[in-house]
GUNUNU-827524 format. One record per residue (C-alpha): x, y, z; residue number from 0; residue in one letter. Coordinates in pm, 1 decimal. Last residue first. Layout:
site c1:X c2:Y c3:Z i:NUM aa:A
...
//
This chain:
site c1:2335.3 c2:-667.9 c3:-1125.9 i:317 aa:I
site c1:2410.7 c2:-427.7 c3:-874.9 i:316 aa:K
site c1:2778.7 c2:-432.6 c3:-774.7 i:315 aa:L
site c1:2883.3 c2:-486.7 c3:-418.1 i:314 aa:A
site c1:3182.0 c2:-358.6 c3:-149.5 i:313 aa:L
site c1:3267.6 c2:-441.7 c3:188.6 i:312 aa:R
site c1:3451.0 c2:-202.3 c3:418.3 i:311 aa:A
site c1:3628.6 c2:-313.0 c3:711.0 i:310 aa:K
site c1:3690.7 c2:-56.0 c3:1037.7 i:309 aa:A
site c1:3845.6 c2:-182.6 c3:1388.6 i:308 aa:S
site c1:4202.2 c2:-7.0 c3:1304.9 i:307 aa:R
site c1:4088.0 c2:298.6 c3:1191.7 i:306 aa:S
site c1:4086.1 c2:444.5 c3:1553.8 i:305 aa:R
site c1:4445.7 c2:411.3 c3:1528.1 i:304 aa:P
site c1:4447.0 c2:772.8 c3:1283.0 i:303 aa:N
site c1:4764.6 c2:826.5 c3:1145.5 i:302 aa:I
site c1:4946.6 c2:466.3 c3:1260.9 i:301 aa:K
site c1:4636.2 c2:301.5 c3:1125.9 i:300 aa:I
site c1:4685.4 c2:473.9 c3:813.5 i:299 aa:E
site c1:5016.4 c2:354.7 c3:774.5 i:298 aa:D
site c1:4898.1 c2:21.3 c3:836.1 i:297 aa:S
site c1:4689.3 c2:4.0 c3:550.1 i:296 aa:T
site c1:4300.0 c2:10.1 c3:613.6 i:295 aa:P
site c1:4117.3 c2:-306.6 c3:552.0 i:294 aa:L
site c1:3902.7 c2:-383.2 c3:283.0 i:293 aa:I
site c1:3668.8 c2:-678.2 c3:346.2 i:292 aa:P
site c1:3750.5 c2:-1033.4 c3:182.1 i:291 aa:K
site c1:3585.1 c2:-1123.2 c3:-116.1 i:290 aa:K
site c1:3513.8 c2:-752.8 c3:-209.2 i:289 aa:T
site c1:3380.8 c2:-750.6 c3:-556.9 i:288 aa:L
site c1:3024.8 c2:-888.3 c3:-425.9 i:287 aa:I
site c1:2800.4 c2:-945.0 c3:-720.1 i:286 aa:Q
site c1:2428.1 c2:-815.2 c3:-629.2 i:285 aa:L
site c1:2088.8 c2:-869.9 c3:-779.9 i:284 aa:C
site c1:2037.8 c2:-1261.4 c3:-722.2 i:283 aa:K
site c1:1665.8 c2:-1367.1 c3:-787.3 i:282 aa:K
site c1:1463.9 c2:-1511.9 c3:-480.8 i:281 aa:H
site c1:1156.6 c2:-1705.3 c3:-558.8 i:280 aa:K
site c1:1157.5 c2:-1846.4 c3:-230.3 i:279 aa:C
site c1:1028.5 c2:-2219.0 c3:-307.9 i:278 aa:N
site c1:1342.6 c2:-2388.9 c3:-374.3 i:277 aa:C
site c1:1296.0 c2:-2776.1 c3:-391.2 i:276 aa:I
site c1:1521.7 c2:-2917.4 c3:-117.8 i:275 aa:L
site c1:1426.1 c2:-2649.4 c3:127.9 i:274 aa:D
site c1:1715.1 c2:-2402.5 c3:298.8 i:273 aa:R
site c1:1596.4 c2:-2089.4 c3:150.9 i:272 aa:C
site c1:1814.4 c2:-1859.7 c3:19.9 i:271 aa:I
site c1:1812.7 c2:-1908.6 c3:-369.2 i:270 aa:C
site c1:1933.4 c2:-1727.4 c3:-643.6 i:269 aa:D
site c1:2244.3 c2:-1597.1 c3:-446.6 i:268 aa:K
site c1:2434.2 c2:-1253.6 c3:-446.7 i:267 aa:S
site c1:2174.5 c2:-1074.8 c3:-275.7 i:266 aa:E
site c1:2201.5 c2:-1387.7 c3:16.9 i:265 aa:N
site c1:2606.6 c2:-1310.3 c3:75.8 i:264 aa:K
site c1:2591.5 c2:-938.0 c3:16.3 i:263 aa:F
site c1:2292.5 c2:-944.8 c3:303.0 i:262 aa:I
site c1:2504.4 c2:-1147.8 c3:510.7 i:261 aa:N
site c1:2799.3 c2:-958.6 c3:499.9 i:260 aa:K
site c1:2619.3 c2:-631.4 c3:573.2 i:259 aa:V
site c1:2509.1 c2:-783.9 c3:894.8 i:258 aa:I
site c1:2828.2 c2:-938.6 c3:998.1 i:257 aa:R
site c1:2997.6 c2:-600.6 c3:929.4 i:256 aa:D
site c1:2740.8 c2:-440.0 c3:1199.3 i:255 aa:E
site c1:2778.9 c2:-713.6 c3:1441.6 i:254 aa:L
site c1:3171.8 c2:-713.1 c3:1442.5 i:253 aa:S
site c1:3136.3 c2:-319.2 c3:1487.2 i:252 aa:H
site c1:3331.8 c2:-67.3 c3:1271.4 i:251 aa:F
site c1:3155.9 c2:-68.9 c3:923.5 i:250 aa:S
site c1:3209.8 c2:65.2 c3:622.9 i:249 aa:I
site c1:2971.8 c2:40.9 c3:308.7 i:248 aa:I
site c1:3021.0 c2:62.7 c3:-54.2 i:247 aa:F
site c1:2743.1 c2:13.9 c3:-310.5 i:246 aa:I
site c1:2780.8 c2:20.6 c3:-658.4 i:245 aa:N
site c1:2672.4 c2:41.4 c3:-1008.9 i:244 aa:W
site c1:2612.3 c2:-198.0 c3:-1267.4 i:243 aa:W
site c1:2223.7 c2:-201.2 c3:-1248.5 i:242 aa:K
site c1:2093.0 c2:95.8 c3:-1065.9 i:241 aa:K
site c1:2047.6 c2:123.0 c3:-708.0 i:240 aa:L
site c1:1720.3 c2:158.0 c3:-532.0 i:239 aa:L
site c1:1645.1 c2:-168.9 c3:-454.5 i:238 aa:S
site c1:2016.6 c2:-196.3 c3:-276.3 i:237 aa:I
site c1:1960.2 c2:125.3 c3:-102.4 i:236 aa:A
site c1:1652.1 c2:-20.3 c3:70.4 i:235 aa:D
site c1:1846.0 c2:-359.2 c3:166.0 i:234 aa:L
site c1:2089.0 c2:-126.8 c3:300.0 i:233 aa:V
site c1:1836.7 c2:61.9 c3:483.4 i:232 aa:S
site c1:1669.9 c2:-215.2 c3:668.5 i:231 aa:K
site c1:1947.5 c2:-446.3 c3:744.3 i:230 aa:E
site c1:2149.2 c2:-87.3 c3:892.4 i:229 aa:I
site c1:1820.9 c2:42.5 c3:1078.1 i:228 aa:V
site c1:1816.0 c2:-312.5 c3:1278.2 i:227 aa:W
site c1:2138.1 c2:-257.2 c3:1372.6 i:226 aa:L
site c1:2119.4 c2:52.3 c3:1523.9 i:225 aa:E
site c1:1837.4 c2:79.1 c3:1663.8 i:224 aa:D
site c1:1917.9 c2:386.0 c3:1810.0 i:223 aa:N
site c1:1914.4 c2:383.6 c3:2208.2 i:222 aa:V
site c1:2038.6 c2:1.7 c3:2163.8 i:221 aa:E
site c1:2343.7 c2:51.1 c3:1962.7 i:220 aa:I
site c1:2424.9 c2:369.0 c3:2191.0 i:219 aa:R
site c1:2352.9 c2:113.9 c3:2477.7 i:218 aa:L
site c1:2594.5 c2:-151.6 c3:2358.2 i:217 aa:A
site c1:2871.8 c2:112.0 c3:2259.5 i:216 aa:Q
site c1:2840.6 c2:256.8 c3:2613.2 i:215 aa:F
site c1:2889.9 c2:-104.3 c3:2755.1 i:214 aa:I
site c1:3180.3 c2:-202.7 c3:2516.3 i:213 aa:R
site c1:3377.6 c2:134.5 c3:2581.2 i:212 aa:N
site c1:3361.0 c2:107.4 c3:2928.6 i:211 aa:K
site c1:3457.0 c2:-273.2 c3:2942.1 i:210 aa:S
site c1:3739.0 c2:-143.8 c3:2742.5 i:209 aa:K
site c1:3947.0 c2:-22.6 c3:2995.9 i:208 aa:P
site c1:3968.1 c2:-388.4 c3:3229.3 i:207 aa:F
site c1:3883.7 c2:-248.1 c3:3580.2 i:206 aa:K
site c1:3573.0 c2:-448.4 c3:3594.0 i:205 aa:S
site c1:3305.8 c2:-395.0 c3:3871.6 i:204 aa:I
site c1:3386.4 c2:-92.4 c3:3999.7 i:203 aa:K
site c1:3491.9 c2:60.1 c3:3667.4 i:202 aa:W
site c1:3155.8 c2:-19.0 c3:3505.9 i:201 aa:I
site c1:2985.5 c2:187.0 c3:3835.4 i:200 aa:L
site c1:3168.9 c2:454.4 c3:3783.1 i:199 aa:D
site c1:3150.1 c2:489.0 c3:3383.5 i:198 aa:A
site c1:2724.5 c2:468.8 c3:3502.8 i:197 aa:L
site c1:2753.8 c2:753.9 c3:3699.1 i:196 aa:D
site c1:2990.9 c2:953.7 c3:3505.5 i:195 aa:K
site c1:2813.9 c2:918.6 c3:3203.4 i:194 aa:T
site c1:2499.5 c2:1092.3 c3:3373.0 i:193 aa:T
site c1:2145.6 c2:1051.6 c3:3520.0 i:192 aa:K
site c1:2150.1 c2:683.2 c3:3661.9 i:191 aa:F
site c1:1939.8 c2:707.0 c3:3938.4 i:190 aa:R
site c1:2013.1 c2:534.3 c3:4304.6 i:189 aa:F
site c1:1689.4 c2:455.0 c3:4512.1 i:188 aa:G
site c1:1860.2 c2:132.7 c3:4664.9 i:187 aa:K
site c1:1687.4 c2:-108.1 c3:4422.3 i:186 aa:K
site c1:1840.9 c2:114.2 c3:4170.9 i:185 aa:R
site c1:2209.3 c2:7.5 c3:4292.6 i:184 aa:Q
site c1:2137.6 c2:-323.5 c3:4335.7 i:183 aa:T
site c1:1951.7 c2:-335.9 c3:3941.3 i:182 aa:I
site c1:2328.8 c2:-180.6 c3:3828.9 i:181 aa:I
site c1:2538.9 c2:-401.3 c3:4014.9 i:180 aa:E
site c1:2336.4 c2:-698.3 c3:3863.1 i:179 aa:W
site c1:2345.5 c2:-558.2 c3:3501.6 i:178 aa:A
site c1:2732.4 c2:-492.3 c3:3558.9 i:177 aa:I
site c1:2774.1 c2:-861.7 c3:3691.5 i:176 aa:K
site c1:2605.4 c2:-1010.1 c3:3415.8 i:175 aa:K
site c1:2764.2 c2:-820.4 c3:3136.9 i:174 aa:S
site c1:3105.5 c2:-879.1 c3:3279.9 i:173 aa:S
site c1:3215.3 c2:-1066.5 c3:2935.0 i:172 aa:Q
site c1:3122.0 c2:-733.7 c3:2763.3 i:171 aa:E
site c1:2993.2 c2:-865.3 c3:2352.9 i:170 aa:E
site c1:2870.2 c2:-445.2 c3:2348.9 i:169 aa:G
site c1:2573.9 c2:-548.6 c3:2107.1 i:168 aa:Y
site c1:2496.9 c2:-895.9 c3:2205.5 i:167 aa:E
site c1:2643.5 c2:-879.0 c3:2563.4 i:166 aa:R
site c1:2569.0 c2:-608.0 c3:2678.9 i:165 aa:F
site c1:2233.2 c2:-554.7 c3:2513.6 i:164 aa:I
site c1:2144.1 c2:-939.3 c3:2656.0 i:163 aa:R
site c1:2230.5 c2:-886.5 c3:2980.0 i:162 aa:I
site c1:2060.0 c2:-530.1 c3:3020.1 i:161 aa:L
site c1:1731.0 c2:-701.7 c3:2944.3 i:160 aa:E
site c1:1785.2 c2:-997.3 c3:3187.8 i:159 aa:D
site c1:1813.6 c2:-734.3 c3:3421.3 i:158 aa:E
site c1:1480.6 c2:-569.9 c3:3326.8 i:157 aa:K
site c1:1539.1 c2:-208.8 c3:3171.5 i:156 aa:Y
site c1:1423.9 c2:80.0 c3:3343.6 i:155 aa:S
site c1:1711.7 c2:248.8 c3:3496.3 i:154 aa:N
site c1:1946.1 c2:202.2 c3:3256.7 i:153 aa:V
site c1:1745.8 c2:212.6 c3:2929.5 i:152 aa:I
site c1:1575.1 c2:545.0 c3:3059.2 i:151 aa:Q
site c1:1963.6 c2:681.8 c3:3094.5 i:150 aa:S
site c1:2075.9 c2:595.2 c3:2736.8 i:149 aa:A
site c1:1770.9 c2:795.4 c3:2584.2 i:148 aa:T
site c1:1413.4 c2:699.1 c3:2449.9 i:147 aa:I
site c1:1224.5 c2:979.1 c3:2285.6 i:146 aa:W
site c1:1347.1 c2:1022.8 c3:1956.6 i:145 aa:K
site c1:1347.9 c2:1377.4 c3:1846.3 i:144 aa:S
site c1:1684.2 c2:1412.9 c3:1984.5 i:143 aa:N
site c1:1869.8 c2:1218.7 c3:1672.6 i:142 aa:D
site c1:2174.1 c2:1092.8 c3:1753.1 i:141 aa:F
site c1:2054.0 c2:987.3 c3:2079.6 i:140 aa:R
site c1:2333.7 c2:882.0 c3:2354.2 i:139 aa:M
site c1:2208.8 c2:1033.3 c3:2650.8 i:138 aa:D
site c1:2356.1 c2:1000.7 c3:2980.1 i:137 aa:L
site c1:2368.8 c2:1329.6 c3:3062.4 i:136 aa:P
site c1:2731.1 c2:1473.6 c3:3097.1 i:135 aa:W
site c1:3040.1 c2:1412.5 c3:3381.5 i:134 aa:D
site c1:3321.8 c2:1404.9 c3:3095.8 i:133 aa:L
site c1:3552.0 c2:1136.3 c3:2949.5 i:132 aa:K
site c1:3215.7 c2:907.2 c3:2938.7 i:131 aa:F
site c1:3164.0 c2:1024.5 c3:2629.0 i:130 aa:S
site c1:2849.3 c2:1000.8 c3:2379.3 i:129 aa:F
site c1:2617.3 c2:1250.1 c3:2471.6 i:128 aa:W
site c1:2777.1 c2:1509.9 c3:2182.3 i:127 aa:R
site c1:2810.3 c2:1796.3 c3:2484.8 i:126 aa:D
site c1:3119.8 c2:1492.1 c3:2562.8 i:125 aa:A
site c1:3333.9 c2:1583.1 c3:2272.8 i:124 aa:E
site c1:3587.3 c2:1345.4 c3:2161.7 i:123 aa:D
site c1:3336.8 c2:1046.7 c3:2110.1 i:122 aa:I
site c1:3069.8 c2:1205.1 c3:1918.1 i:121 aa:H
site c1:3319.8 c2:1464.1 c3:1735.6 i:120 aa:L
site c1:3506.0 c2:1124.3 c3:1608.0 i:119 aa:S
site c1:3232.8 c2:1032.8 c3:1426.3 i:118 aa:S
site c1:2999.3 c2:747.3 c3:1498.2 i:117 aa:I
site c1:2955.7 c2:388.4 c3:1398.1 i:116 aa:G
site c1:2883.0 c2:323.4 c3:978.5 i:115 aa:L
site c1:3046.1 c2:534.0 c3:692.3 i:114 aa:D
site c1:2769.2 c2:404.6 c3:432.0 i:113 aa:Y
site c1:2818.2 c2:478.8 c3:31.9 i:112 aa:Y
site c1:2535.7 c2:544.9 c3:-242.7 i:111 aa:I
site c1:2627.8 c2:495.3 c3:-648.7 i:110 aa:W
site c1:2408.0 c2:564.1 c3:-951.5 i:109 aa:T
site c1:2074.6 c2:608.3 c3:-753.1 i:108 aa:I
site c1:1700.9 c2:510.3 c3:-921.8 i:107 aa:E
site c1:1379.5 c2:698.8 c3:-777.4 i:106 aa:D
site c1:1455.0 c2:1011.2 c3:-690.2 i:105 aa:I
site c1:1146.8 c2:1241.6 c3:-666.0 i:104 aa:W
site c1:1323.2 c2:1424.8 c3:-370.2 i:103 aa:L
site c1:1000.1 c2:1296.8 c3:-125.4 i:102 aa:D
site c1:1092.5 c2:950.9 c3:-271.9 i:101 aa:T
site c1:1430.2 c2:1001.5 c3:-183.5 i:100 aa:L
site c1:1296.7 c2:1054.8 c3:184.7 i:99 aa:R
site c1:1093.3 c2:758.5 c3:191.8 i:98 aa:E
site c1:1357.3 c2:525.4 c3:33.6 i:97 aa:R
site c1:1600.9 c2:626.2 c3:288.0 i:96 aa:L
site c1:1430.5 c2:643.3 c3:615.6 i:95 aa:N
site c1:1663.2 c2:404.1 c3:795.5 i:94 aa:Y
site c1:1946.6 c2:643.3 c3:694.6 i:93 aa:F
site c1:1796.3 c2:879.0 c3:980.3 i:92 aa:N
site c1:1665.8 c2:1214.0 c3:943.4 i:91 aa:D
site c1:1792.9 c2:1574.2 c3:824.9 i:90 aa:N
site c1:1807.7 c2:1535.0 c3:464.9 i:89 aa:V
site c1:2049.4 c2:1783.2 c3:261.7 i:88 aa:F
site c1:2047.4 c2:1781.2 c3:-138.7 i:87 aa:L
site c1:2336.6 c2:1913.5 c3:-343.1 i:86 aa:L
site c1:2254.1 c2:1986.1 c3:-703.0 i:85 aa:K
site c1:2586.9 c2:2038.0 c3:-849.4 i:84 aa:I
site c1:2652.4 c2:2337.0 c3:-1061.2 i:83 aa:W
site c1:2984.0 c2:2374.0 c3:-945.3 i:82 aa:S
site c1:2970.1 c2:2745.4 c3:-906.1 i:81 aa:E
site c1:2884.1 c2:2703.0 c3:-548.2 i:80 aa:R
site c1:3102.7 c2:2407.3 c3:-447.2 i:79 aa:F
site c1:3311.1 c2:2550.8 c3:-155.9 i:78 aa:D
site c1:3021.7 c2:2777.5 c3:-52.5 i:77 aa:Q
site c1:2758.8 c2:2502.0 c3:-57.3 i:76 aa:E
site c1:2971.5 c2:2298.9 c3:166.4 i:75 aa:L
site c1:3057.0 c2:2539.0 c3:405.4 i:74 aa:Y
site c1:2732.0 c2:2616.4 c3:446.0 i:73 aa:P
site c1:2611.5 c2:2256.1 c3:490.8 i:72 aa:K
site c1:2855.9 c2:2128.8 c3:746.8 i:71 aa:A
site c1:2760.6 c2:2288.5 c3:1057.0 i:70 aa:I
site c1:2395.5 c2:2285.7 c3:1037.1 i:69 aa:D
site c1:2425.4 c2:1920.5 c3:900.9 i:68 aa:L
site c1:2626.2 c2:1790.1 c3:1202.6 i:67 aa:N
site c1:2426.8 c2:1981.2 c3:1423.9 i:66 aa:R
site c1:2115.3 c2:1832.7 c3:1272.6 i:65 aa:K
site c1:2203.7 c2:1463.0 c3:1353.1 i:64 aa:D
site c1:2009.8 c2:1180.7 c3:1213.9 i:63 aa:A
site c1:2183.5 c2:1292.6 c3:898.6 i:62 aa:D
site c1:2182.3 c2:1197.2 c3:531.2 i:61 aa:F
site c1:2346.2 c2:1342.8 c3:237.3 i:60 aa:W
site c1:2238.8 c2:1393.7 c3:-130.0 i:59 aa:V
site c1:2465.4 c2:1457.9 c3:-447.5 i:58 aa:F
site c1:2281.4 c2:1546.8 c3:-805.4 i:57 aa:I
site c1:2467.4 c2:1600.9 c3:-1098.1 i:56 aa:D
site c1:2388.1 c2:1898.6 c3:-1296.1 i:55 aa:W
site c1:2798.8 c2:1964.0 c3:-1325.3 i:54 aa:S
site c1:2994.8 c2:1675.5 c3:-1336.0 i:53 aa:N
site c1:3115.4 c2:1475.6 c3:-1014.4 i:52 aa:L
site c1:3445.5 c2:1396.9 c3:-915.5 i:51 aa:K
site c1:3531.7 c2:1688.3 c3:-662.8 i:50 aa:K
site c1:3187.3 c2:1553.1 c3:-485.0 i:49 aa:I
site c1:3340.0 c2:1258.1 c3:-367.4 i:48 aa:V
site c1:3634.3 c2:1428.3 c3:-175.9 i:47 aa:E
site c1:3410.9 c2:1632.0 c3:26.1 i:46 aa:R
site c1:3198.9 c2:1404.2 c3:91.4 i:45 aa:A
site c1:3421.9 c2:1153.3 c3:270.6 i:44 aa:H
site c1:3453.4 c2:1426.1 c3:547.4 i:43 aa:W
site c1:3110.6 c2:1536.1 c3:473.3 i:42 aa:A
site c1:3130.8 c2:1659.3 c3:886.9 i:41 aa:M
site c1:2901.1 c2:1358.2 c3:926.0 i:40 aa:W
site c1:2719.0 c2:1300.2 c3:635.0 i:39 aa:L
site c1:2635.3 c2:951.5 c3:678.2 i:38 aa:T
site c1:2406.5 c2:791.4 c3:425.1 i:37 aa:C
site c1:2596.7 c2:945.3 c3:146.0 i:36 aa:D
site c1:2399.9 c2:935.3 c3:-160.4 i:35 aa:V
site c1:2509.9 c2:985.8 c3:-551.3 i:34 aa:I
site c1:2308.9 c2:1046.7 c3:-816.4 i:33 aa:I
site c1:2485.4 c2:1116.0 c3:-1125.7 i:32 aa:N
site c1:2348.1 c2:1237.8 c3:-1467.7 i:31 aa:Q
site c1:2411.5 c2:1037.0 c3:-1813.5 i:30 aa:K
site c1:2740.9 c2:1139.0 c3:-2063.6 i:29 aa:D
site c1:3040.3 c2:1107.0 c3:-1826.3 i:28 aa:K
site c1:2853.5 c2:863.8 c3:-1567.6 i:27 aa:F
site c1:3102.0 c2:845.8 c3:-1244.6 i:26 aa:I
site c1:3259.5 c2:549.6 c3:-1101.3 i:25 aa:K
site c1:3358.2 c2:541.6 c3:-724.2 i:24 aa:I
site c1:3629.9 c2:271.8 c3:-637.2 i:23 aa:W
site c1:3895.2 c2:536.8 c3:-588.2 i:22 aa:N
site c1:3687.5 c2:744.1 c3:-371.3 i:21 aa:V
site c1:3606.7 c2:451.4 c3:-121.2 i:20 aa:L
site c1:3937.5 c2:328.9 c3:-125.2 i:19 aa:E
site c1:4114.1 c2:665.3 c3:-68.4 i:18 aa:F
site c1:3853.0 c2:781.1 c3:246.1 i:17 aa:L
site c1:3949.8 c2:427.1 c3:396.2 i:16 aa:L
site c1:3860.1 c2:626.7 c3:732.1 i:15 aa:V
site c1:3790.9 c2:991.5 c3:779.1 i:14 aa:S
site c1:4024.1 c2:1169.0 c3:1016.7 i:13 aa:K
site c1:3836.0 c2:1387.5 c3:1277.3 i:12 aa:H
site c1:3873.3 c2:1619.5 c3:1537.7 i:11 aa:L
site c1:4159.8 c2:1816.0 c3:1291.8 i:10 aa:D
site c1:3904.8 c2:1858.5 c3:1027.3 i:9 aa:K
site c1:3684.5 c2:2009.2 c3:1250.8 i:8 aa:L
site c1:3991.9 c2:2242.7 c3:1381.6 i:7 aa:N
site c1:4056.1 c2:2299.8 c3:1017.4 i:6 aa:K
site c1:3668.2 c2:2434.1 c3:981.8 i:5 aa:E
site c1:3700.3 c2:2665.2 c3:1232.4 i:4 aa:E
site c1:4043.3 c2:2815.7 c3:1135.8 i:3 aa:K
site c1:3886.4 c2:2870.5 c3:811.6 i:2 aa:L
site c1:3628.8 c2:3020.2 c3:908.1 i:1 aa:T
site c1:3244.8 c2:2877.0 c3:887.4 i:0 aa:M
//
């Protein structure tokens, strides 16, 4: 990758809460560090994290989008070729965190972090399937091997299922009207094939600009099963984390943040059942280090408006 190409990639995306994440990472000086980045994207966070590592440390990157790995891997390997740090790239969803780390003979890690949501590349480039700015196939898969696309959902889900998705995942007030109009158009024989097909329908029902964002977000979450994936992966990550080391999670959606908050809360308690006499035998394994989420500064929001919805939570394995 040329310097010009690399600069273009950096200009397309600005890392959110980069200083906060890097500042919290503590590194062993006399032991091997095993750090896991669950959402590589273009390695914007990872490049700064790796600078803190020692020779012979291990850094594992997950990304379900093979294109991200194909772009990031060459220049990362080149930039750190003399560091003697072991770089491991995993083309898989972090849902399979435990399984893929087991394949790499890793059963404990010293630090793990997530940058949830989607990167600016997915938003700004129509051929990443997430943008409705141009007329493009209605896909929205991070992983092309998944069978279900946004188009299949819009063209086959029942009305009540569409309403549920739009309300729960998009928090859209016009969910019922939009779902009803989709069904009406389908009965007329219309098939939603492109982002423009759906965007035009949403605009017909709601002139509120954020309605498009919310409906497309809801479909993306459904296509990629994002919320269940987060819950399963974070619980696995906590079990893999060594004692006295941290997990750091950046979220961009209230539903994502709620999942992370509840997991941290439950795992910091000895009892999570509601019985008068505890029978759950649950033992706390986390100490929450952020009573309130870490938010971007006003300066960061000015530079990168997309960071305004970001929240980060940090916990210590005990």
